[in-house]
C-alpha positions, 0 to 999 in steps of 0.5 A: 498514546493510542490513535484510532484510524480507519483502514482504507484496505487490507493486505492479502498474501498471494503466493510469492506476491501480496495484494492490497485490496482497497475498499470501494470507498477509497477507489479514488486512491487507486485511480490517483496512483494509476494516473501518477504511474502513467506520467512516469512510465520509464521510472521505477515505481515502489509503493510505501505501504503504512499498515497495522502492526499485528506483532503484539510484542512490538509497541508500535501500532503501525508498520511501514513497508516499501515494496515494488508495484507490479500490477493493478486489477480493479481495486487490487494492487499487486505488489512484491511480498509484504510480511503481513496477512490480513493487516489493515492498510492505513495509507499507500504512497507512490515512490518514484526515483526516491521521492514519496508523493505527498498525496494522491 
C-alpha cells in the first residue's frame, strides 16, 4: 500500500552534521521543539526524524533515524549526521531521557 504524505521539510548534508530545513508553513513545529528544549535544559536531547527512504531496493517508504540535536538557526535544525541527503522530512519528534514526545 502506498500513502502520499506532505513533507514538512528536507534533510541536507552539512559537513560532519546534517541540517533539517523546516518549511515556513510548519514553522510552529520548530517553535514547539525549542519550547520543549527550554523546559528540560539539563537533559540529553535527541531527535527522532521520520523521512522518505530513497533506497529503491528497500520496500519501505519511510525511514526512522535517531540523531542528536545540536542547534537551531531560524527554521534550520542542526543535528548529528543522518545518512540522507535531499530526503523529504515527514515528522520530527523530540526524545528526552528515552521518552518520545507525542506531539509538538
